[in-house]
C-alpha positions in Angstrom: -0.1 0.1 0.1 1.5 3.4 -1.0 2.2 5.9 1.7 3.0 9.6 1.6 1.5 12.6 0.3 3.3 14.4 -2.7 4.0 18.2 -2.9 4.8 19.7 -6.2 5.9 23.3 -6.5 8.5 25.2 -8.4 9.0 28.9 -7.7 9.5 29.2 -11.4 5.8 29.3 -11.8 5.7 32.6 -10.4 7.8 34.5 -12.8 4.8 36.1 -14.9 2.7 38.7 -14.1 0.2 41.3 -15.9 2.2 43.7 -17.8 -0.4 46.2 -18.4 -3.6 47.5 -16.7 -6.6 45.2 -16.9 -8.6 45.3 -13.7 -10.6 41.7 -14.7 -6.9 40.1 -14.6 -5.1 41.8 -11.9 -6.0 39.3 -9.4 -4.2 36.3 -10.9 -0.8 37.2 -9.4 2.4 35.5 -8.4 1.6 36.0 -4.7 -1.3 33.4 -5.2 1.3 30.8 -5.3 3.9 31.9 -3.1 1.5 32.5 -0.1 0.1 29.0 -0.4 3.8 27.3 -0.6 4.8 29.4 2.5 1.8 28.4 4.7 2.7 24.8 4.1 6.3 25.8 5.0 5.4 27.5 8.4 2.9 25.0 9.3 5.4 22.2 9.0 3.3 20.3 6.3 5.6 20.8 3.7 8.4 19.1 5.5 5.6 16.1 6.1 5.3 15.8 2.4 7.3 14.0 -0.2 8.8 16.7 -2.9 8.6 15.8 -6.1 10.3 17.8 -8.9 8.5 19.6 -11.7 9.1 18.8 -15.3 7.8 20.6 -18.4 5.1 19.0 -20.5 6.0 18.2 -23.8 4.2 18.8 -27.1 2.8 15.2 -26.9 1.2 15.7 -23.5 -0.2 18.8 -24.5 -1.7 17.6 -27.6 -3.8 15.2 -26.0 -6.1 18.0 -25.2 -5.2 20.9 -27.5 -5.0 21.5 -31.1 -1.6 21.7 -32.9 -2.7 25.4 -34.4 -3.1 26.5 -30.6 0.0 25.0 -29.1 1.9 26.6 -32.2 0.3 30.0 -31.6 1.4 29.8 -27.7 4.8 28.9 -28.5 5.3 32.2 -30.4 4.5 34.5 -27.2 7.9 34.2 -25.8 9.2 36.3 -28.6 6.5 38.7 -28.8 6.7 42.5 -27.8 4.3 44.2 -25.1 2.2 45.3 -28.0 2.2 41.7 -29.5 1.0 40.2 -26.4 -1.7 42.6 -26.0 -3.0 42.1 -29.2 -2.4 38.1 -29.0 -4.7 38.3 -25.5 -7.8 40.0 -27.6 -8.3 36.7 -29.3 -9.3 35.0 -26.0 -11.3 35.7 -23.1 -10.3 36.9 -19.5 -6.7 35.7 -19.8 -3.3 37.4 -20.4 0.0 36.4 -21.7 3.7 37.2 -20.8 6.8 36.3 -22.3 7.3 33.6 -19.6 3.6 32.2 -19.3 4.3 29.5 -22.1 7.1 28.3 -20.1 5.3 28.5 -16.8 2.0 26.7 -18.3 4.3 23.9 -19.6 5.5 23.5 -16.1 2.0 23.5 -14.6 0.9 20.8 -16.9 4.1 18.8 -16.4 3.8 19.2 -12.7 0.1 17.8 -12.7 1.4 14.8 -14.7 4.4 14.5 -12.2 1.7 14.2 -9.6 -0.5 11.4 -11.5 2.7 9.4 -12.2 3.9 9.6 -8.5 0.4 8.3 -7.3 -0.4 5.7 -10.0 3.1 4.1 -9.6 2.3 4.2 -5.9 5.5 6.5 -4.8 2.9 8.2 -2.8 -0.7 7.8 -1.8 -2.0 10.9 -2.9 -0.7 14.5 -3.3 -1.3 18.2 -4.5 0.4 20.3 -7.1 0.5 24.0 -6.7 0.6 25.2 -10.0 0.1 28.5 -12.0 -1.4 29.3 -14.5 -4.5 27.4 -13.6 -6.3 25.2 -16.2 -9.8 24.1 -16.0 -11.1 26.9 -18.3 -8.7 26.4 -21.2 -10.4 24.9 -24.4 -9.0 22.9 -26.9 -8.0 26.0 -29.3 -8.2 28.8 -26.6 -7.0 30.1 -23.6 -9.6 31.3 -21.2 -10.2 32.5 -17.7 -6.5 32.9 -16.6 -5.9 29.6 -18.0 -3.3 28.4 -20.9 -3.3 24.6 -21.0 -6.0 22.6 -19.3 -3.8 20.7 -16.6 -6.4 18.3 -15.1 -7.9 17.6 -18.5 -4.4 16.7 -19.7 -3.7 14.6 -16.6 -6.9 12.5 -17.3 -6.2 11.6 -20.8 -2.5 11.1 -20.0 -3.7 8.6 -17.1 -6.0 6.7 -19.2 -3.3 6.4 -22.0 -0.2 5.5 -19.9 -2.1 3.6 -17.3 -4.8 2.2 -19.0 -7.3 3.6 -16.5 -10.8 2.7 -17.5 -12.6 5.4 -15.3 -11.5 9.0 -14.0 -13.2 11.0 -11.6 -12.8 14.8 -11.9 -14.3 16.9 -9.1 -14.1 20.5 -9.5 -14.9 22.7 -6.6 -13.6 26.0 -7.9 -16.4 28.7 -7.8 -16.5 28.8 -11.7 -17.9 26.4 -14.1 -14.7 24.6 -15.5 -16.1 24.6 -18.9 -12.6 23.7 -20.7 -13.1 20.3 -18.9 -16.7 19.6 -19.5 -16.1 20.2 -23.3 -13.0 17.7 -23.3 -15.0 14.7 -21.9 -18.9 15.7 -22.5 -18.8 12.5 -24.9 -16.6 10.5 -23.0 -18.3 7.8 -20.6 -14.7 6.9 -19.1 -14.5 10.3 -17.5 -17.0 11.5 -14.9 -16.9 15.2 -14.5 -18.6 17.0 -11.7 -18.7 20.7 -11.0 -20.1 23.1 -8.8 -20.2 26.5 -9.3 -21.8 29.9 -9.2 -24.3 30.4 -11.8 -26.8 33.2 -10.9 -29.2 32.1 -13.7 -26.4 32.6 -16.1 -25.2 36.0 -14.9 -22.0 34.6 -13.4 -18.9 34.2 -15.3 -18.1 32.2 -17.6 -22.0 33.1 -18.4 -22.7 29.9 -20.3 -25.8 27.8 -20.8 -24.1 24.6 -20.9 -23.3 25.4 -17.3 -26.6 24.4 -15.9 -27.7 21.4 -14.4 -29.3 19.8 -17.3 -26.1 19.8 -19.3 -25.2 16.3 -18.4 -23.1 15.4 -21.5 -23.9 13.9 -25.0 -23.7 10.9 -26.8 -21.9 7.9 -25.1 -21.1 10.6 -22.5 -24.5 11.4 -21.6 -25.0 11.3 -17.9 -21.4 11.5 -17.2 -21.3 15.5 -16.7 -22.7 16.7 -13.5 -23.2 20.4 -12.9 -24.5 21.5 -9.6 -25.0 25.5 -10.5 -25.3 27.8 -7.4 -28.1 30.7 -7.7 -27.4 32.1 -4.5 -24.2 33.4 -2.9 -25.4 32.6 0.4 -25.2 28.9 0.2 -24.9 27.5 3.7 -22.0 25.2 4.6 -24.3 22.2 5.1 -25.1 22.4 1.3 -21.6 21.7 0.1 -21.5 18.6 2.7 -24.9 17.5 1.6 -23.9 17.6 -2.2 -21.0 15.6 -1.7 -22.6 13.2 0.5 -25.6 12.8 -2.1 -23.0 12.1 -4.9 -20.7 9.8 -3.3 -23.2 7.5 -4.0 -22.8 8.1 -7.6 -19.1 8.5 -7.4 -18.7 5.1 -5.7 -21.1 3.5 -8.5 -18.7 4.7 -11.0 -15.8 3.1 -9.3 -13.2 5.4 -10.4 -9.7 4.4 -10.8 -8.0 7.7 -10.2 -9.6 11.0 -8.8 -8.4 14.4 -9.8 -9.7 17.5 -8.0 -9.7 21.0 -9.9 -8.9 22.7 -6.5 -10.1 26.3 -6.7 -10.5 28.1 -3.3 -12.4 31.1 -4.8 -15.4 30.0 -2.9 -13.7 30.5 0.4 -14.8 33.5 2.8 -13.4 36.9 1.8 -12.5 35.8 -2.0 -13.3 38.7 -4.2 -14.5 36.6 -7.2 -16.6 34.2 -5.4 -18.1 36.4 -2.9 -19.2 33.4 -0.8 -18.7 32.2 2.8 -17.0 28.7 2.7 -14.7 28.2 5.6 -11.5 26.5 5.2 -12.3 23.6 6.9 -15.0 22.5 4.3 -12.2 21.9 2.0 -10.8 19.4 4.6 -14.0 17.5 4.5 -14.5 17.5 0.8 -11.1 16.0 0.7 -11.7 13.3 3.1 -14.8 12.1 1.4 -13.1 12.1 -1.8 -10.2 10.1 -0.3 -12.6 7.2 -0.1 -12.7 6.6 -3.4 -10.4 5.0 -6.2 -8.1 3.3 -3.0 -7.3 6.7 -2.0 -5.8 7.9 -5.1 -6.5 11.6 -5.0 -4.3 14.3 -7.0 -5.5 17.7 -6.0 -4.3 20.7 -8.4 -4.6 24.3 -7.6 -7.0 26.2 -9.8 -8.8 29.7 -8.4 -8.2 31.4 -5.2 -7.6 35.1 -4.8 -8.1 36.1 -1.3 -4.6 35.4 0.0 -5.4 34.5 3.7 -8.3 32.2 2.7 -6.3 30.6 0.2 -3.4 29.9 2.0 -5.7 28.2 5.1 -7.6 26.3 2.3 -4.6 24.9 0.9 -3.1 24.0 4.3 -6.6 22.4 5.2 -6.6 20.3 1.9 -2.9 19.0 2.4 -3.1 18.2 6.0 -6.2 15.8 5.3 -4.2 14.5 2.3 -1.5 13.7 5.0 -4.2 11.6 6.9 -4.8 14.3 9.6 -8.5 14.4 11.1 -10.7 16.9 9.2 -11.7 19.5 11.8 -15.3 19.5 13.2 -17.4 21.3 10.9 -18.7 24.7 12.2 -21.8 26.1 11.8 -23.7 23.2 10.7 -27.2 22.6 11.7 -27.8 21.0 15.4 -29.7 17.7 16.0 -33.2 16.9 15.9 -35.5 17.4 18.8 -37.5 14.3 18.5 -37.2 10.7 18.6 -37.8 8.8 15.5 -39.5 5.3 14.8 -37.2 2.7 13.2 -37.0 1.8 9.5 -36.4 -1.4 7.7 -33.1 -0.4 6.5 -31.6 1.9 9.1 -32.6 2.2 12.9 -31.9 5.6 14.5 -32.7 5.9 18.2 -31.7 9.5 20.1 -31.6 9.1 23.8 -30.3 11.3 26.6 -29.6 8.2 28.7 -27.6 5.0 28.2 -29.7 3.1 25.5 -31.1 -0.5 26.3 -30.5 -1.8 22.6 -29.8 -5.5 22.0 -31.0 -7.0 18.5 -29.5 -10.3 17.1 -30.1 -9.4 13.4 -27.7 -6.2 13.5 -24.5 -5.9 11.7 -23.3 -2.8 13.6 -24.1 -0.2 16.0 -22.9 3.4 15.6 -22.9 5.4 18.6 -22.2 9.4 18.2 -21.7 11.0 21.3 -22.4 14.9 21.3 -20.3 16.9 24.2 -20.7 20.4 23.2 -17.6 22.2 25.3 -16.2 19.0 26.6 -12.9 17.9 25.7 -12.9 14.6 23.4 -14.1 11.5 25.3 -11.9 9.4 23.0 -9.5 6.9 24.9 -10.8 8.1 28.1 -12.9 5.1 27.3 -11.3 2.1 28.4 -8.0 2.2 26.6 -6.7 5.2 25.3 -5.9 9.2 26.1 -7.4 11.4 23.9 -4.3 13.5 23.8 -2.3 10.9 22.9 -4.3 8.5 20.4 -6.8 9.7 18.1 -8.5 6.2 17.1 -8.5 2.8 18.8 -9.9 -0.9 18.2 -10.8 -3.0 21.1 -11.1 -6.9 20.8 -13.5 -8.4 23.3 -14.9 -11.4 24.5 -18.6 -10.2 24.6 -19.2 -7.3 22.0 -22.5 -6.6 23.6 -21.4 -6.1 27.4 -18.4 -4.2 26.2 -20.5 -2.1 24.5 -22.9 -1.1 27.4 -19.8 -0.7 29.7 -18.5 1.8 27.2 -21.5 4.1 26.8 -21.9 3.9 30.7 -18.6 4.9 31.1 -18.8 7.8 28.8 -22.0 8.9 30.4 -20.6 8.7 33.8 -17.4 10.5 32.9 -19.5 13.2 31.4 -21.6 13.5 34.4 -18.7 13.3 36.9 -16.5 15.9 35.1 -19.3 18.6 34.0 -22.1 18.3 36.6 -24.5 20.2 34.3 -23.8 18.1 31.1 -26.7 15.7 30.2 -25.0 13.0 27.6 -26.4 13.4 24.5 -26.4 10.2 22.2 -27.4 9.3 19.0 -27.5 5.5 17.9 -27.6 4.1 14.8 -28.3 0.5 14.2 -27.5 -1.2 10.9 -29.3 -4.8 10.1 -27.5 -7.3 8.7 -27.9 -7.4 5.0 -29.5 -4.3 4.0 -30.8 -6.2 1.1 -27.3 -6.1 -0.3 -24.1 -4.3 -0.6 -25.4 -1.6 -2.8 -28.3 -1.2 -0.2 -26.2 -1.1 2.7 -23.9 1.6 1.0 -27.0 3.6 -0.1 -28.3 3.6 3.7 -24.8 4.5 4.7 -24.3 7.6 2.4 -27.9 8.4 1.9 -29.1 8.7 5.8 -26.1 7.9 8.3 -23.3 9.9 6.7 -25.5 13.4 6.6 -26.8 12.8 9.9 -23.7 12.4 11.2 -22.4 15.5 9.8 -25.2 17.4 11.0 -25.1 16.0 14.6 -21.5 16.8 14.8 -20.4 14.2 17.3 -17.4 14.4 19.6 -16.8 10.7 19.5 -17.9 7.8 17.3 -18.0 4.3 18.6 -18.7 1.9 16.1 -19.6 -1.7 17.3 -19.5 -4.6 14.9 -21.6 -7.6 16.1 -20.5 -11.4 15.3 -21.3 -12.7 12.3 -22.3 -9.3 10.9 -22.3 -10.3 7.1 -20.3 -7.3 5.9 -17.5 -7.9 3.8 -14.1 -6.5 4.8 -14.2 -3.9 2.1 -17.5 -2.6 3.1 -16.6 -2.6 6.7 -13.2 -0.6 5.6 -15.4 2.0 3.6 -17.8 2.4 6.7 -14.8 3.3 9.1 -13.1 5.5 6.3 -16.3 7.6 5.8 -17.1 7.9 9.9 -13.6 9.2 10.4 -14.6 12.3 8.7 -16.6 13.0 12.0 -15.5 14.0 15.5 -12.0 14.8 14.1 -11.4 11.3 13.7 -12.3 10.4 17.1 -13.2 6.8 16.7 -13.3 3.7 18.8 -14.3 0.1 17.1 -15.5 -2.7 19.5 -15.2 -6.2 17.7 -15.9 -9.6 19.2 -12.7 -11.6 19.6 -13.5 -14.6 17.3 -11.8 -16.4 14.5 -12.3 -14.6 11.1 -12.6 -11.0 12.8 -11.3 -8.5 10.7 -8.9 -7.1 12.6 -6.1 -6.2 10.2 -8.7 -4.4 7.6 -10.0 -2.7 10.7 -6.6 -1.7 12.1 -5.4 -0.3 8.4 -8.6 1.8 8.1 -8.2 3.2 11.5 -4.6 4.2 10.6 -5.9 5.9 7.5 -5.4 3.6 4.7 -7.8 3.7 2.0 -10.4 1.0 1.4 -10.0 -1.0 -1.6 -12.4 -0.6 -4.2 -16.0 -1.9 -4.1 -16.2 -2.2 -7.9 -19.2 -0.6 -9.9 -22.2 -0.9 -7.7 -25.6 -1.9 -9.0 -28.8 0.2 -8.1 -30.0 -0.8 -4.8 -33.2 -3.2 -4.5 -36.2 -1.4 -4.7 -37.5 -2.1 -1.3 -34.1 -0.7 0.1 -34.8 2.5 -1.8 -38.3 2.6 -0.6 -37.3 2.4 3.1 -34.6 4.8 2.9 -36.6 7.5 1.2 -39.6 6.7 3.8 -37.1 7.2 6.7 -35.7 10.5 4.8 -39.3 11.9 5.0 -39.9 11.2 8.4 -36.5 12.8 9.3 -36.3 15.7 6.9 -38.2 18.4 8.9 -35.6 18.1 11.8 -32.3 17.2 10.0 -31.4 19.8 7.0 -29.0 17.8 5.5 -31.8 15.2 4.6 -33.8 17.7 2.7 -33.1 18.0 -1.1 -32.0 21.3 -2.6 -35.4 22.4 -3.6 -36.5 21.8 -0.1 -34.1 24.0 1.9 -33.6 26.6 -1.2 
């Protein structure tokens, strides 16, 4: 299993800038790259990464996406006068040229390919390329939106050609629609392109009709383009988490061999372009969720981001998560529901103020979410481990039912003794054996458990695997990996000490190793879909992350 996180950066990519007055382009400045890298150095994150040297993309690399005529035109820019550069720029939209930009654009594309090589050759598990100029707006024969060559699109074609990949997922969380990537793959079913972006009913740049939700690809690629256009800048943070939660079902069904992220941070708070309010921690959670795909092979490539403070913080959060650090608790998500809910066929949910008496013979797992606002982490004051030393733990016990009750009672007592005014707050999820089949189980986890967990915002996750659970090791590993996005990774797993217990896969997941691919999942059984939808309707009044976009718009 590959280990380590690559960081690719070269100061050479800062050596071009706008040479004339252009209010639209002045925000794309060299400082975007330097502040991002300096923040990684100051925080010690850069030293923890594997430094990969940058190379220039070759003509052959660039021609995977761009036309020969366009490449030859850009090749002439190093020899142009200032007036020639201005005139050349007028052929394209919202972009500028500089005598050194061709060299930097080759470095940006080449750095992205170096990252793909490092991940695909298992030199590292994942990584981030800090590059400039960005790429996702650049089209086959046109520069656009500060972009010269389409770094991520070139990387996707390169990975398919060199490594024989069958499915590549591109997630574009830049605040602008990456039309260049969409155009490149709109008829290609081997690349699933997802973009969320400001749209404002086509009033926000790039002002394209094909940026709307009903642009889904064409011909064989129909259904492999997903656009989520935002028509309101006041999108709440829980919308971002909910969208990715919902789409994870589709992403897992696609079963990508590689995840490429067009990592633009212009939706971050204070950005002059995005004018939105995403705090840097949201990018940590998005990264964590994507790391549960493709065996953890995730390549993040810098796109936009023009507020130097939030850009640097967001880059650090992304790299920190790629390194395996727990994602911070998401701030400002809505609180827990205020009423108990009847159980459903597929997923039981019980909310208690006291220790629950829940014993079921047909359960695969219990998932306890402790909420302890203002209380230091409980993790590993439970039974084994101190929270200040270890983030997660695995306990093998003789009687898992008894151990489960002891741990829950210990947690409740610890809270009551230390904080006399604290009433332990607890949500219990009970996943019955089977849930129809693997697709039904994952549908329940992604469609209900994960969004509820994010909204509840626990301080601790206690995951209990019952004997003869019926869960495969790979599904169990995916469950652990997804739940570690909660409670800053504070997770305690209880398992019965029996022959065949999946100790090694559990331990590897708790240590941050990516779960193996589940393969392409088929549609869940109709009865599972019906049961999950029935429970969603019962819960949605109290849990906002279970509402559809239309319901909370």
